[in-house]
TIRO-2110 file (N, C-alpha, C; in Angstrom, 1 decimal):
// TIRO-2110
147.0, -32.8, 323.2, N, 1, A
145.7, -32.9, 324.1, CA, 1, A
145.5, -31.4, 324.8, C, 1, A
146.4, -30.7, 325.1, N, 2, A
146.2, -29.3, 325.5, CA, 2, A
145.8, -28.8, 324.4, C, 2, A
145.9, -28.7, 323.1, N, 3, A
145.6, -27.9, 322.2, CA, 3, A
144.0, -28.2, 322.1, C, 3, A
143.8, -29.5, 322.1, N, 4, A
142.2, -30.0, 322.0, CA, 4, A
141.4, -29.4, 323.2, C, 4, A
141.6, -29.5, 324.3, N, 5, A
141.1, -28.8, 325.5, CA, 5, A
141.0, -27.3, 325.2, C, 5, A
142.0, -26.5, 324.7, N, 6, A
141.9, -25.1, 324.6, CA, 6, A
140.8, -24.8, 323.4, C, 6, A
141.0, -25.6, 322.3, N, 7, A
140.2, -25.5, 321.2, CA, 7, A
138.7, -25.8, 321.6, C, 7, A
138.5, -26.9, 322.5, N, 8, A
137.0, -27.0, 323.0, CA, 8, A
136.6, -25.8, 323.8, C, 8, A
137.5, -25.3, 324.8, N, 9, A
137.0, -24.3, 325.7, CA, 9, A
136.7, -23.1, 324.7, C, 9, A
137.4, -22.8, 323.7, N, 10, A
137.3, -21.6, 322.8, CA, 10, A
136.0, -21.7, 322.1, C, 10, A
135.7, -22.8, 321.6, N, 11, A
134.5, -23.2, 320.9, CA, 11, A
133.1, -23.0, 321.7, C, 11, A
133.4, -23.5, 323.2, N, 12, A
132.2, -23.4, 324.1, CA, 12, A
132.0, -22.1, 324.4, C, 12, A
133.1, -21.2, 324.7, N, 13, A
132.9, -19.8, 325.2, CA, 13, A
132.3, -18.9, 323.8, C, 13, A
132.7, -19.4, 322.9, N, 14, A
132.4, -18.4, 321.5, CA, 14, A
130.7, -18.9, 321.3, C, 14, A
130.5, -20.1, 321.5, N, 15, A
129.0, -20.4, 321.2, CA, 15, A
128.2, -19.8, 322.2, C, 15, A
128.6, -19.8, 323.4, N, 16, A
127.8, -19.0, 324.5, CA, 16, A
127.7, -17.6, 324.4, C, 16, A
128.6, -16.9, 323.7, N, 17, A
128.6, -15.4, 323.6, CA, 17, A
127.7, -15.1, 322.3, C, 17, A
127.2, -15.8, 321.7, N, 18, A
126.2, -15.5, 320.6, CA, 18, A
125.3, -14.3, 320.7, C, 18, A
124.8, -14.0, 321.9, N, 19, A
124.1, -12.8, 322.1, CA, 19, A
124.8, -11.6, 322.1, C, 19, A
126.3, -11.7, 322.4, N, 20, A
127.2, -10.5, 322.5, CA, 20, A
127.8, -10.1, 321.3, C, 20, A
128.2, -8.9, 321.2, N, 21, A
128.9, -8.7, 319.9, CA, 21, A
130.5, -9.2, 319.8, C, 21, A
131.2, -9.0, 318.9, N, 22, A
132.4, -9.7, 318.8, CA, 22, A
133.4, -9.4, 319.8, C, 22, A
133.4, -8.0, 320.4, N, 23, A
134.2, -7.5, 321.3, CA, 23, A
133.9, -8.2, 322.6, C, 23, A
132.7, -8.3, 323.1, N, 24, A
132.2, -8.9, 324.2, CA, 24, A
132.9, -10.4, 324.3, C, 24, A
132.6, -11.1, 323.1, N, 25, A
133.2, -12.5, 323.2, CA, 25, A
134.5, -12.5, 323.2, C, 25, A
135.2, -11.7, 322.4, N, 26, A
136.6, -11.8, 322.5, CA, 26, A
137.2, -11.4, 323.8, C, 26, A
136.6, -10.6, 324.7, N, 27, A
137.1, -10.2, 326.0, CA, 27, A
137.1, -11.4, 327.0, C, 27, A
135.8, -12.0, 326.8, N, 28, A
135.7, -13.2, 327.7, CA, 28, A
136.4, -14.3, 327.2, C, 28, A
136.7, -14.5, 326.1, N, 29, A
137.6, -15.6, 325.6, CA, 29, A
139.2, -15.2, 326.1, C, 29, A
139.4, -13.9, 325.9, N, 30, A
140.8, -13.5, 326.4, CA, 30, A
141.2, -13.7, 327.8, C, 30, A
140.0, -13.4, 328.6, N, 31, A
139.9, -13.6, 330.2, CA, 31, A
140.3, -15.0, 330.5, C, 31, A
139.6, -15.8, 330.0, N, 32, A
139.5, -17.2, 330.2, CA, 32, A
140.9, -17.6, 329.8, C, 32, A
141.3, -17.4, 328.7, N, 33, A
142.7, -17.7, 328.1, CA, 33, A
143.7, -17.4, 329.0, C, 33, A
143.7, -16.2, 329.3, N, 34, A
144.8, -15.6, 330.1, CA, 34, A
144.9, -16.3, 331.7, C, 34, A
143.6, -16.6, 332.1, N, 35, A
143.6, -17.1, 333.4, CA, 35, A
144.0, -18.5, 333.4, C, 35, A
143.6, -19.3, 332.4, N, 36, A
144.1, -20.7, 332.2, CA, 36, A
145.6, -20.7, 332.0, C, 36, A
146.2, -19.8, 331.2, N, 37, A
147.7, -19.7, 331.2, CA, 37, A
148.5, -19.4, 332.4, C, 37, A
147.7, -18.5, 333.3, N, 38, A
148.4, -18.1, 334.7, CA, 38, A
148.4, -19.5, 335.4, C, 38, A
147.2, -20.1, 335.6, N, 39, A
147.0, -21.3, 336.2, CA, 39, A
148.2, -22.3, 336.0, C, 39, A
148.2, -22.5, 334.5, N, 40, A
149.3, -23.4, 334.3, CA, 40, A
150.6, -22.9, 334.4, C, 40, A
150.9, -21.6, 334.5, N, 41, A
152.4, -21.4, 335.0, CA, 41, A
152.6, -21.5, 336.4, C, 41, A
151.6, -21.3, 337.0, N, 42, A
151.7, -21.3, 338.6, CA, 42, A
151.8, -23.0, 339.1, C, 42, A
151.3, -23.8, 338.2, N, 43, A
151.5, -25.2, 338.4, CA, 43, A
152.9, -25.9, 338.3, C, 43, A
153.7, -25.0, 337.8, N, 44, A
154.9, -25.3, 337.3, CA, 44, A
156.0, -25.3, 338.8, C, 44, A
157.0, -25.8, 338.8, N, 45, A
157.8, -25.6, 340.1, CA, 45, A
158.6, -24.3, 340.1, C, 45, A
159.2, -23.8, 338.9, N, 46, A
159.8, -22.7, 338.9, CA, 46, A
158.9, -21.6, 338.2, C, 46, A
158.4, -20.6, 338.9, N, 47, A
157.8, -19.4, 338.4, CA, 47, A
158.6, -18.1, 338.2, C, 47, A
158.0, -17.3, 337.2, N, 48, A
158.5, -16.2, 336.9, CA, 48, A
157.5, -15.1, 337.7, C, 48, A
158.0, -14.7, 339.0, N, 49, A
157.2, -14.0, 339.8, CA, 49, A
156.7, -12.6, 339.3, C, 49, A
157.8, -12.0, 338.6, N, 50, A
157.6, -10.7, 337.7, CA, 50, A
156.1, -11.2, 336.6, C, 50, A
156.4, -12.2, 335.8, N, 51, A
155.4, -12.2, 335.0, CA, 51, A
154.0, -12.4, 335.8, C, 51, A
154.1, -13.2, 336.9, N, 52, A
152.7, -13.6, 337.6, CA, 52, A
152.1, -12.2, 338.0, C, 52, A
152.9, -11.3, 338.4, N, 53, A
152.5, -9.9, 338.9, CA, 53, A
151.7, -9.3, 337.5, C, 53, A
152.5, -9.3, 336.6, N, 54, A
152.0, -8.8, 335.3, CA, 54, A
150.7, -9.3, 334.7, C, 54, A
150.6, -10.5, 334.8, N, 55, A
149.5, -11.3, 334.3, CA, 55, A
148.2, -11.0, 335.4, C, 55, A
148.5, -10.9, 336.6, N, 56, A
147.6, -10.7, 337.6, CA, 56, A
147.0, -9.3, 337.3, C, 56, A
147.9, -8.1, 337.2, N, 57, A
147.4, -6.9, 336.8, CA, 57, A
146.6, -7.0, 335.5, C, 57, A
147.2, -7.8, 334.4, N, 58, A
146.3, -7.8, 333.2, CA, 58, A
144.9, -8.4, 333.4, C, 58, A
144.9, -9.3, 334.3, N, 59, A
143.4, -10.0, 334.5, CA, 59, A
142.5, -8.9, 335.1, C, 59, A
143.2, -8.2, 336.0, N, 60, A
142.3, -7.0, 336.5, CA, 60, A
141.7, -6.0, 335.6, C, 60, A
142.5, -5.7, 334.7, N, 61, A
142.4, -4.6, 333.6, CA, 61, A
141.3, -5.4, 332.6, C, 61, A
141.6, -6.5, 332.3, N, 62, A
140.7, -7.2, 331.3, CA, 62, A
139.3, -7.3, 331.9, C, 62, A
139.3, -7.4, 333.3, N, 63, A
137.9, -7.6, 334.0, CA, 63, A
136.9, -6.3, 334.0, C, 63, A
137.7, -5.1, 333.7, N, 64, A
137.0, -3.9, 333.8, CA, 64, A
135.7, -3.8, 332.7, C, 64, A
135.9, -4.2, 331.6, N, 65, A
134.7, -4.2, 330.4, CA, 65, A
133.7, -5.3, 330.6, C, 65, A
134.3, -6.5, 331.3, N, 66, A
133.2, -7.4, 331.5, CA, 66, A
132.4, -6.9, 332.5, C, 66, A
133.0, -6.4, 333.6, N, 67, A
132.1, -6.0, 334.9, CA, 67, A
131.3, -4.9, 334.3, C, 67, A
131.8, -3.9, 333.5, N, 68, A
130.7, -2.9, 333.1, CA, 68, A
129.6, -3.6, 332.3, C, 68, A
129.9, -4.6, 331.3, N, 69, A
128.9, -5.2, 330.5, CA, 69, A
127.8, -5.8, 331.5, C, 69, A
128.4, -6.4, 332.7, N, 70, A
127.5, -7.1, 333.7, CA, 70, A
126.6, -6.1, 334.4, C, 70, A
127.0, -4.7, 334.7, N, 71, A
126.4, -3.8, 335.2, CA, 71, A
125.3, -3.2, 334.3, C, 71, A
125.5, -3.4, 333.0, N, 72, A
124.5, -2.8, 332.0, CA, 72, A
123.4, -4.0, 332.0, C, 72, A
123.7, -5.1, 332.1, N, 73, A
122.8, -6.2, 331.9, CA, 73, A
122.0, -6.3, 333.3, C, 73, A
122.7, -6.1, 334.5, N, 74, A
122.1, -6.1, 335.9, CA, 74, A
122.2, -4.9, 336.4, C, 74, A
121.4, -3.8, 336.3, N, 75, A
121.7, -2.4, 336.9, CA, 75, A
121.7, -2.4, 338.5, C, 75, A
121.0, -3.6, 339.0, N, 76, A
121.1, -3.5, 340.7, CA, 76, A
122.5, -3.9, 341.1, C, 76, A
123.2, -4.4, 340.1, N, 77, A
124.7, -4.8, 340.6, CA, 77, A
125.8, -3.6, 340.3, C, 77, A
125.3, -2.6, 339.6, N, 78, A
126.1, -1.4, 339.2, CA, 78, A
126.9, -0.8, 340.5, C, 78, A
126.3, -0.6, 341.7, N, 79, A
126.9, 0.0, 342.7, CA, 79, A
128.2, -0.6, 343.3, C, 79, A
128.0, -2.2, 343.6, N, 80, A
129.0, -3.1, 344.1, CA, 80, A
130.1, -3.1, 342.9, C, 80, A
129.8, -3.3, 341.6, N, 81, A
130.7, -3.2, 340.5, CA, 81, A
131.4, -2.1, 340.5, C, 81, A
130.8, -0.8, 340.5, N, 82, A
131.8, 0.3, 340.5, CA, 82, A
132.7, 0.6, 341.6, C, 82, A
132.1, -0.1, 342.8, N, 83, A
133.0, 0.3, 344.0, CA, 83, A
134.4, -0.8, 343.8, C, 83, A
134.1, -1.9, 343.4, N, 84, A
135.3, -2.8, 343.2, CA, 84, A
136.2, -2.3, 342.2, C, 84, A
135.5, -1.9, 340.8, N, 85, A
136.5, -1.1, 339.9, CA, 85, A
137.4, 0.0, 340.5, C, 85, A
136.6, 1.0, 341.3, N, 86, A
137.4, 2.2, 341.7, CA, 86, A
138.3, 1.8, 342.7, C, 86, A
138.4, 0.6, 343.5, N, 87, A
139.2, 0.4, 344.6, CA, 87, A
140.3, -0.7, 344.1, C, 87, A
140.1, -0.9, 342.9, N, 88, A
141.1, -2.0, 342.5, CA, 88, A
142.8, -1.8, 342.8, C, 88, A
143.0, -0.6, 342.6, N, 89, A
144.4, -0.2, 342.6, CA, 89, A
144.8, -0.1, 343.9, C, 89, A
144.0, 0.3, 345.0, N, 90, A
144.0, 0.2, 346.5, CA, 90, A
144.3, -1.1, 346.9, C, 90, A
143.6, -2.1, 346.3, N, 91, A
143.8, -3.4, 346.7, CA, 91, A
145.2, -3.9, 346.7, C, 91, A
146.1, -3.5, 345.7, N, 92, A
147.3, -3.8, 345.5, CA, 92, A
148.3, -3.3, 346.3, C, 92, A
147.8, -2.5, 347.4, N, 93, A
148.9, -2.0, 348.7, CA, 93, A
148.3, -2.5, 349.9, C, 93, A
147.3, -3.5, 350.0, N, 94, A
146.7, -4.0, 351.1, CA, 94, A
147.6, -5.2, 351.7, C, 94, A
147.5, -5.5, 353.0, N, 95, A
147.7, -6.6, 353.5, CA, 95, A
146.9, -7.7, 353.2, C, 95, A
147.4, -9.2, 353.0, N, 96, A
146.5, -10.1, 352.7, CA, 96, A
145.2, -10.3, 353.5, C, 96, A
145.6, -10.0, 354.8, N, 97, A
144.1, -10.1, 355.7, CA, 97, A
143.3, -9.1, 355.4, C, 97, A
143.7, -7.9, 355.0, N, 98, A
142.8, -6.8, 354.7, CA, 98, A
141.8, -7.0, 353.5, C, 98, A
142.6, -7.5, 352.4, N, 99, A
141.8, -7.9, 351.1, CA, 99, A
140.8, -8.9, 351.4, C, 99, A
141.2, -9.8, 352.3, N, 100, A
140.5, -10.9, 352.4, CA, 100, A
139.1, -10.6, 353.1, C, 100, A
139.3, -9.6, 354.2, N, 101, A
138.3, -9.1, 355.0, CA, 101, A
137.2, -8.2, 354.2, C, 101, A
137.9, -7.3, 353.5, N, 102, A
137.3, -6.2, 353.0, CA, 102, A
136.5, -6.6, 351.6, C, 102, A
137.3, -7.3, 350.8, N, 103, A
136.7, -7.6, 349.5, CA, 103, A
136.3, -9.2, 349.2, C, 103, A
137.1, -10.0, 349.9, N, 104, A
136.6, -11.4, 349.7, CA, 104, A
135.4, -11.6, 350.5, C, 104, A
135.5, -11.3, 351.8, N, 105, A
134.3, -11.3, 352.5, CA, 105, A
133.3, -10.2, 352.4, C, 105, A
133.7, -9.0, 351.8, N, 106, A
132.7, -8.2, 351.4, CA, 106, A
132.3, -6.9, 352.3, C, 106, A
133.2, -6.8, 353.4, N, 107, A
133.1, -5.8, 354.4, CA, 107, A
133.0, -4.5, 354.0, C, 107, A
133.7, -4.2, 352.9, N, 108, A
133.9, -2.8, 352.2, CA, 108, A
132.9, -2.6, 351.1, C, 108, A
132.1, -3.6, 350.9, N, 109, A
131.0, -3.7, 349.7, CA, 109, A
129.7, -3.2, 350.1, C, 109, A
129.1, -2.5, 349.3, N, 110, A
127.8, -2.1, 349.4, CA, 110, A
127.0, -3.7, 349.4, C, 110, A
125.7, -3.5, 350.0, N, 111, A
124.7, -4.7, 350.1, CA, 111, A
124.4, -4.7, 348.7, C, 111, A
124.2, -5.9, 348.0, N, 112, A
123.8, -6.2, 346.6, CA, 112, A
123.1, -7.7, 346.6, C, 112, A
122.5, -7.9, 345.6, N, 113, A
121.8, -9.1, 345.4, CA, 113, A
122.9, -10.4, 345.3, C, 113, A
122.7, -11.4, 345.6, N, 114, A
123.6, -12.5, 345.6, CA, 114, A
124.5, -12.5, 344.2, C, 114, A
123.4, -12.3, 343.2, N, 115, A
124.2, -12.4, 341.8, CA, 115, A
125.3, -11.4, 341.4, C, 115, A
125.4, -10.4, 342.2, N, 116, A
126.3, -9.3, 341.9, CA, 116, A
127.6, -9.6, 342.6, C, 116, A
127.7, -10.7, 343.4, N, 117, A
129.1, -10.9, 344.0, CA, 117, A
130.1, -11.7, 343.2, C, 117, A
129.8, -12.5, 342.4, N, 118, A
130.6, -13.2, 341.3, CA, 118, A
131.5, -12.2, 340.6, C, 118, A
131.0, -11.3, 340.0, N, 119, A
131.8, -10.2, 339.2, CA, 119, A
133.0, -9.7, 339.9, C, 119, A
132.8, -9.4, 341.3, N, 120, A
133.9, -8.7, 342.0, CA, 120, A
135.0, -9.7, 341.9, C, 120, A
134.9, -10.9, 342.0, N, 121, A
135.7, -12.0, 342.2, CA, 121, A
136.8, -11.7, 340.8, C, 121, A
136.4, -11.5, 339.6, N, 122, A
137.3, -11.2, 338.5, CA, 122, A
138.4, -10.1, 338.9, C, 122, A
138.4, -9.3, 339.8, N, 123, A
139.5, -8.4, 340.2, CA, 123, A
140.0, -8.7, 341.5, C, 123, A
139.1, -9.3, 342.4, N, 124, A
139.8, -9.4, 343.7, CA, 124, A
140.7, -10.6, 343.8, C, 124, A
140.5, -11.7, 343.1, N, 125, A
141.3, -12.9, 343.2, CA, 125, A
142.6, -12.5, 342.6, C, 125, A
142.7, -12.0, 341.4, N, 126, A
143.9, -11.4, 340.8, CA, 126, A
144.8, -10.6, 341.7, C, 126, A
144.1, -9.8, 342.1, N, 127, A
144.8, -8.8, 343.2, CA, 127, A
145.4, -9.5, 344.3, C, 127, A
144.5, -10.5, 344.8, N, 128, A
145.2, -11.5, 346.0, CA, 128, A
146.5, -12.1, 345.4, C, 128, A
146.4, -12.7, 344.1, N, 129, A
147.6, -13.3, 343.6, CA, 129, A
148.8, -12.2, 343.5, C, 129, A
148.5, -11.1, 343.2, N, 130, A
149.5, -10.2, 343.1, CA, 130, A
150.0, -9.9, 344.4, C, 130, A
149.1, -9.8, 345.3, N, 131, A
149.8, -9.5, 346.8, CA, 131, A
150.5, -10.6, 347.4, C, 131, A
150.2, -12.0, 347.0, N, 132, A
150.9, -12.9, 347.2, CA, 132, A
152.4, -13.3, 346.7, C, 132, A
152.5, -12.5, 345.8, N, 133, A
153.9, -12.4, 345.2, CA, 133, A
154.9, -11.4, 345.8, C, 133, A
154.0, -10.6, 346.7, N, 134, A
154.9, -9.7, 347.5, CA, 134, A
155.2, -10.0, 348.9, C, 134, A
154.3, -10.9, 349.4, N, 135, A
154.3, -11.3, 350.8, CA, 135, A
155.4, -12.3, 351.2, C, 135, A
156.4, -12.2, 351.8, N, 136, A
157.4, -13.1, 352.2, CA, 136, A
156.9, -13.9, 353.3, C, 136, A
156.0, -13.5, 354.1, N, 137, A
155.2, -14.1, 355.3, CA, 137, A
154.5, -15.5, 355.0, C, 137, A
154.1, -15.3, 353.6, N, 138, A
153.1, -16.7, 353.4, CA, 138, A
153.9, -17.9, 353.2, C, 138, A
153.4, -18.8, 354.0, N, 139, A
154.5, -20.1, 354.3, CA, 139, A
154.4, -20.9, 352.8, C, 139, A
153.2, -20.8, 352.1, N, 140, A
153.2, -21.6, 350.8, CA, 140, A
152.5, -20.8, 349.7, C, 140, A
153.2, -19.8, 349.3, N, 141, A
152.6, -18.9, 348.4, CA, 141, A
152.1, -19.4, 347.1, C, 141, A
152.9, -20.6, 346.7, N, 142, A
152.4, -21.0, 345.4, CA, 142, A
151.1, -21.6, 345.6, C, 142, A
150.9, -22.3, 346.6, N, 143, A
149.6, -23.2, 346.9, CA, 143, A
148.5, -22.1, 346.9, C, 143, A
148.8, -21.0, 347.7, N, 144, A
147.8, -20.2, 347.9, CA, 144, A
147.5, -19.4, 346.7, C, 144, A
148.5, -19.2, 345.7, N, 145, A
148.1, -18.6, 344.4, CA, 145, A
147.2, -19.6, 343.6, C, 145, A
147.7, -20.9, 343.6, N, 146, A
146.8, -21.9, 342.9, CA, 146, A
145.5, -22.0, 343.4, C, 146, A
145.3, -22.0, 344.7, N, 147, A
143.8, -21.9, 345.4, CA, 147, A
143.0, -20.7, 345.0, C, 147, A
143.7, -19.5, 345.0, N, 148, A
143.1, -18.3, 344.3, CA, 148, A
142.6, -18.4, 343.0, C, 148, A
143.5, -19.0, 342.2, N, 149, A
143.2, -19.1, 340.8, CA, 149, A
142.0, -20.1, 340.4, C, 149, A
142.1, -21.2, 341.3, N, 150, A
141.0, -22.2, 341.1, CA, 150, A
139.9, -21.7, 341.5, C, 150, A
139.9, -20.9, 342.4, N, 151, A
138.6, -20.2, 343.3, CA, 151, A
138.0, -19.3, 341.9, C, 151, A
138.9, -18.6, 341.6, N, 152, A
138.5, -17.4, 340.3, CA, 152, A
137.8, -18.1, 339.2, C, 152, A
138.5, -19.4, 338.7, N, 153, A
137.9, -20.0, 337.6, CA, 153, A
136.6, -20.4, 337.9, C, 153, A
136.2, -20.9, 339.1, N, 154, A
134.9, -21.2, 339.4, CA, 154, A
133.8, -19.9, 339.2, C, 154, A
134.5, -18.8, 339.9, N, 155, A
133.7, -17.7, 340.0, CA, 155, A
133.5, -17.1, 338.4, C, 155, A
134.5, -17.3, 337.5, N, 156, A
134.5, -16.9, 336.3, CA, 156, A
133.5, -17.6, 335.6, C, 156, A
133.4, -18.8, 335.7, N, 157, A
132.4, -19.7, 335.0, CA, 157, A
130.9, -19.2, 335.3, C, 157, A
130.6, -19.1, 336.8, N, 158, A
129.4, -18.6, 337.1, CA, 158, A
129.1, -17.2, 336.4, C, 158, A
130.0, -16.4, 336.6, N, 159, A
129.8, -15.0, 335.9, CA, 159, A
129.5, -15.2, 334.6, C, 159, A
130.2, -15.9, 333.8, N, 160, A
130.0, -16.1, 332.3, CA, 160, A
128.9, -16.4, 332.1, C, 160, A
128.1, -17.3, 332.7, N, 161, A
126.7, -18.1, 332.6, CA, 161, A
125.8, -17.2, 332.8, C, 161, A
125.8, -16.2, 333.9, N, 162, A
125.0, -15.1, 334.1, CA, 162, A
125.0, -14.1, 333.1, C, 162, A
126.4, -13.7, 332.7, N, 163, A
126.5, -12.6, 331.7, CA, 163, A
125.6, -13.1, 330.4, C, 163, A
125.9, -14.3, 330.0, N, 164, A
125.4, -14.8, 328.8, CA, 164, A
123.9, -15.3, 328.8, C, 164, A
123.3, -15.1, 329.9, N, 165, A
122.0, -15.6, 330.1, CA, 165, A
121.2, -14.7, 329.5, C, 165, A
120.3, -15.2, 328.7, N, 166, A
119.3, -14.4, 327.9, CA, 166, A
118.1, -13.8, 328.6, C, 166, A
END
């Protein structure tokens, strides 16, 4: 059953990517696949925290070419996207309350059209999951990680629709 869902998701993504070159569709597919793998891993009782950190960082890196493609398609979003990309490493050293205020809520971001805010989530949510692996003060870190990744999945689907829109 899991293979059928993965295959269906792959076909849906590739069909939606027909207006992009193979590299773009491959990056979209990879991001979705790795996000799904991370969500599945975190739904287990015992998780490998180091692996979660590495996968969170990988998602952040994979997001960069996707965000750059988005900025090419929607030039009004360039400033916000460049800000998020340039601040991504600093996000990994923040307190959870700060990343929430500055990047989830957008206090540290330039004003932009509503369309421009979903792309930032492809970096901000994985950064938050990374921080959750470090913070011993979080009462239920797995629940928080799951919530972050569920929200990221929703943002990614909206982002992908906007990116693939003709």
